[in-house]
C-alpha positions as CSV (number, residue, x, y, z in Angstrom):
1,M,-59.2,132.5,-25.2
2,I,-58.4,133.0,-28.9
3,R,-55.2,134.9,-29.0
4,R,-54.6,134.9,-32.8
5,F,-57.2,135.1,-35.5
6,N,-58.0,136.5,-39.0
7,R,-61.3,137.9,-40.0
8,F,-63.2,140.4,-42.1
9,E,-64.7,143.6,-40.6
10,L,-67.5,145.8,-42.1
11,K,-68.2,149.1,-40.4
12,Y,-71.2,151.4,-40.5
13,I,-72.2,154.7,-38.9
14,I,-75.9,154.6,-38.1
15,T,-78.3,156.4,-35.8
16,V,-78.9,155.1,-32.3
17,K,-82.5,154.6,-33.2
18,K,-81.6,152.4,-36.1
19,A,-79.2,150.4,-33.9
20,E,-82.0,149.7,-31.5
21,E,-84.1,148.4,-34.5
22,I,-81.3,146.2,-35.7
23,I,-80.7,144.8,-32.3
24,E,-84.4,143.9,-32.1
25,D,-84.2,142.2,-35.4
26,I,-81.1,140.1,-34.6
27,K,-81.9,139.1,-31.0
28,N,-83.5,135.8,-32.0
29,L,-80.6,135.0,-34.4
30,T,-77.7,135.8,-32.1
31,V,-76.7,135.6,-28.5
32,P,-75.5,138.5,-26.4
33,D,-71.8,138.6,-25.5
34,L,-71.6,136.9,-22.1
35,Y,-69.0,139.5,-20.9
36,G,-71.4,142.4,-21.1
37,A,-74.7,140.5,-21.2
38,Q,-77.6,142.8,-22.2
39,N,-76.2,146.0,-20.8
40,G,-72.9,146.1,-22.7
41,Y,-69.5,147.1,-21.4
42,R,-66.9,149.9,-21.5
43,V,-63.9,149.6,-23.8
44,V,-60.8,151.9,-23.4
45,S,-57.9,151.6,-25.8
46,L,-54.5,153.3,-25.7
47,Y,-53.0,153.6,-29.2
48,Y,-49.3,153.9,-29.9
49,D,-47.8,155.6,-32.9
50,S,-44.5,157.0,-34.2
51,P,-43.6,160.7,-33.8
52,Q,-44.6,161.2,-37.5
53,L,-47.9,159.3,-36.9
54,D,-47.0,156.6,-39.4
55,F,-49.9,154.3,-38.4
56,F,-52.4,157.3,-38.7
57,W,-51.2,158.3,-42.1
58,D,-51.1,154.7,-43.4
59,K,-54.9,154.6,-42.7
60,I,-55.6,158.0,-44.2
61,E,-53.6,157.3,-47.3
62,G,-55.2,153.8,-47.8
63,I,-52.1,151.8,-47.5
64,K,-53.1,148.1,-48.2
65,F,-50.8,146.7,-45.5
66,R,-51.0,148.6,-42.2
67,R,-51.0,147.9,-38.5
68,K,-51.7,149.4,-35.1
69,L,-50.4,148.7,-31.6
70,R,-52.7,149.2,-28.6
71,I,-53.4,148.3,-25.0
72,R,-57.1,147.6,-24.3
73,I,-58.9,147.4,-21.0
74,Y,-62.5,146.7,-20.0
75,P,-63.1,148.8,-16.9
76,L,-66.0,147.9,-14.6
77,N,-66.6,150.5,-12.0
78,N,-63.5,152.7,-11.1
79,I,-61.2,152.7,-14.0
80,E,-58.2,153.2,-11.7
81,D,-58.8,149.8,-10.2
82,T,-58.1,148.1,-13.6
83,T,-55.1,145.8,-13.2
84,E,-55.1,143.7,-16.5
85,G,-54.8,144.8,-20.1
86,M,-54.8,143.2,-23.6
87,V,-51.8,144.2,-25.8
88,E,-52.8,143.8,-29.4
89,I,-51.2,144.1,-32.8
90,K,-54.0,144.8,-35.2
91,Q,-52.9,144.3,-38.8
92,R,-54.8,144.7,-42.0
93,L,-54.0,143.3,-45.5
94,N,-56.5,144.5,-48.0
95,R,-59.9,143.4,-46.4
96,T,-58.5,140.8,-44.0
97,V,-57.9,141.8,-40.4
98,Q,-55.4,139.9,-38.3
99,K,-55.0,140.2,-34.6
100,R,-52.4,138.9,-32.2
101,R,-52.9,139.6,-28.5
102,L,-51.5,139.1,-25.0
103,C,-53.3,139.3,-21.7
104,L,-50.9,140.8,-19.1
105,P,-50.9,142.7,-15.8
106,L,-51.4,146.3,-16.8
107,A,-48.0,147.4,-15.6
108,K,-46.3,144.7,-17.7
109,A,-48.4,145.6,-20.7
110,E,-47.2,149.2,-20.4
111,Q,-43.6,148.0,-20.0
112,L,-43.9,145.8,-23.1
113,C,-45.2,148.7,-25.2
114,A,-42.5,151.0,-23.9
115,G,-39.9,148.5,-25.3
116,V,-38.6,147.5,-21.9
117,L,-36.7,144.2,-22.1
118,K,-35.4,143.8,-18.6
119,E,-36.1,145.0,-15.1
120,E,-33.0,146.9,-14.0
121,R,-32.9,145.6,-10.5
122,M,-34.1,142.1,-11.0
123,G,-32.5,141.3,-14.4
124,T,-35.6,139.6,-15.7
125,G,-38.1,140.8,-18.2
126,I,-41.5,140.1,-19.7
127,L,-40.1,137.5,-22.2
128,D,-38.7,135.5,-19.3
129,E,-42.2,135.3,-17.7
130,I,-44.1,134.2,-20.8
131,I,-44.1,130.4,-21.2
132,D,-46.1,129.9,-24.4
133,P,-43.6,130.1,-27.4
134,L,-46.3,131.7,-29.6
135,D,-46.9,134.4,-27.0
136,Q,-43.1,135.0,-26.8
137,Q,-43.2,135.6,-30.5
138,V,-45.9,138.1,-30.2
139,A,-44.1,139.9,-27.3
140,S,-40.9,140.0,-29.3
141,E,-42.7,141.4,-32.3
142,I,-44.3,144.1,-30.2
143,Q,-40.9,145.1,-28.8
144,Y,-39.4,145.2,-32.2
145,I,-42.2,147.4,-33.6
146,V,-41.9,149.8,-30.6
147,R,-38.2,150.2,-31.0
148,A,-38.1,150.3,-34.8
149,K,-40.8,152.9,-35.1
150,H,-40.0,154.7,-31.8
151,L,-43.7,154.3,-30.7
152,K,-45.2,156.4,-28.0
153,P,-48.6,156.7,-26.4
154,T,-50.6,158.8,-28.8
155,C,-54.4,158.6,-28.3
156,I,-57.0,157.0,-26.1
157,T,-60.4,156.0,-27.2
158,D,-63.3,155.3,-24.8
159,Y,-66.8,154.0,-25.7
160,H,-69.7,151.8,-24.6
161,R,-70.2,148.6,-26.6
162,K,-73.0,146.1,-27.0
163,A,-71.9,142.9,-28.7
164,F,-73.8,139.9,-30.1
165,L,-72.4,136.6,-31.3
166,G,-73.6,134.2,-34.0
167,N,-75.3,131.0,-33.0
168,I,-74.0,127.5,-33.8
169,Y,-75.0,128.0,-37.4
170,D,-73.0,131.3,-37.8
171,Y,-69.9,130.6,-35.9
172,G,-67.4,133.5,-36.0
173,L,-70.1,136.1,-36.5
174,R,-69.8,139.1,-34.2
175,I,-71.9,142.3,-34.3
176,T,-71.0,145.2,-32.2
177,F,-72.6,148.6,-31.5
178,D,-70.4,151.4,-30.1
179,T,-71.9,154.5,-28.6
180,D,-70.8,157.4,-26.3
181,V,-67.6,157.4,-28.4
182,K,-64.8,159.7,-27.0
183,A,-61.1,160.2,-27.3
184,R,-58.2,162.2,-25.8
185,V,-54.6,163.0,-26.5
186,H,-53.8,164.2,-23.0
187,G,-53.3,162.2,-19.9
188,L,-52.1,159.2,-21.9
189,K,-52.3,156.6,-19.1
190,I,-55.0,154.1,-19.9
191,N,-56.5,153.7,-16.4
192,L,-56.4,157.4,-15.6
193,N,-59.7,158.9,-14.5
194,T,-59.9,162.1,-16.6
195,S,-61.9,163.9,-19.2
196,N,-62.3,162.9,-22.8
197,H,-63.6,164.6,-26.0
198,V,-66.7,163.5,-27.8
199,F,-66.1,162.9,-31.5
200,L,-69.2,161.0,-32.5
201,S,-72.6,162.7,-32.2
202,P,-74.6,161.2,-29.2
203,D,-77.3,160.1,-31.6
204,R,-74.9,158.1,-33.7
205,C,-73.5,154.6,-33.3
206,I,-70.7,152.7,-35.0
207,M,-71.8,149.2,-35.9
208,E,-69.3,146.6,-36.9
209,V,-70.1,143.2,-38.5
210,K,-67.1,140.8,-38.1
211,V,-66.9,137.4,-39.7
212,N,-64.3,134.7,-40.3
213,E,-65.4,134.0,-43.9
214,A,-68.7,135.3,-45.3
215,V,-71.5,137.4,-43.9
216,P,-74.6,135.2,-43.5
217,D,-77.3,135.8,-46.1
218,W,-79.8,136.9,-43.4
219,M,-77.4,139.5,-42.2
220,T,-76.8,140.8,-45.7
221,S,-80.5,141.1,-46.2
222,L,-81.0,142.9,-42.9
223,L,-78.2,145.4,-43.7
224,A,-79.9,146.1,-47.1
225,R,-83.3,146.4,-45.5
226,H,-82.0,149.0,-43.0
227,E,-80.1,150.8,-45.8
228,C,-76.8,150.5,-44.0
229,Q,-73.8,151.8,-46.0
230,I,-70.2,150.8,-45.3
231,K,-68.0,153.5,-43.8
232,R,-64.2,153.1,-43.6
233,V,-64.0,154.6,-40.1
234,S,-61.2,154.3,-37.6
235,K,-61.9,155.4,-34.1
236,Y,-58.2,156.0,-33.5
237,C,-57.7,158.1,-36.6
238,T,-61.0,160.0,-36.2
239,G,-60.4,160.6,-32.5
240,L,-56.8,161.8,-33.1
241,A,-57.7,164.0,-36.0
242,T,-60.6,165.6,-34.1
243,A,-58.6,166.2,-31.0
244,R,-55.6,167.6,-32.9
245,G,-57.6,169.5,-35.5
246,I,-56.1,167.4,-38.4
247,R,-58.7,167.9,-41.2
248,V,-57.9,165.1,-43.6
249,L,-60.7,162.6,-43.1
250,P,-63.2,162.1,-45.9
251,F,-66.2,162.5,-43.6
252,T,-67.1,164.4,-40.4
253,I,-68.8,162.5,-37.7
254,S,-68.9,165.2,-35.0
255,P,-69.5,168.9,-35.8
256,V,-68.4,170.0,-32.4
257,L,-65.5,168.9,-30.1
258,K,-66.9,168.7,-26.6
259,E,-65.1,167.8,-23.4
260,V,-66.8,165.3,-21.1
261,C,-65.9,163.1,-18.2
């Protein structure tokens, strides 16, 4: 598993119908993500932020260097049965996205993001259990950010994703389509089975094109043919703003806030 990587990300808000057309066009040039196969998979992320929402405002104000901390899970059937999580630092410098991640038991992931260094009774902590020195560096960085910024669970996003990978000629290309996009700012335990709020209209899809270096020419032509226009959308920021009624985003992707399970 790749635990550290840099890449470029292009985001688009398109109709579900157009997404289906694009998937049809790319199916012979890409391969489906093996994790979700043809049907896709569910992605749930718990985002952490400071009491002043520093990460949120960095995005809104267009700060060139910004980062996020989140725990991400991929529930299968009952979300409450999820026992593992990915702790990720997502960092952006201009157009380059950098990620550092750790795969941990969910309880340990939550402890790490709470800034817990040691188990009170056992005297051991997460850093003692991580052998890889690079992973120890990531864990230490996470604990530093949590404590320095006083991070707390702030918002959960929940959506269904279909993902496609480039073939041997387009290594590093990843195209994702996210639908049924929801969020919540209550019940901030990531594997809690509770209601969420829709913040993307059901007939809309967030498409992301991710590459290590350059977008392949055929993909550039395809995006132009389908008249796709880049949108600087953040699911975390949009979900949080919608749920809290913070009207600062330069676009509206859901006219109505609707609670769903």
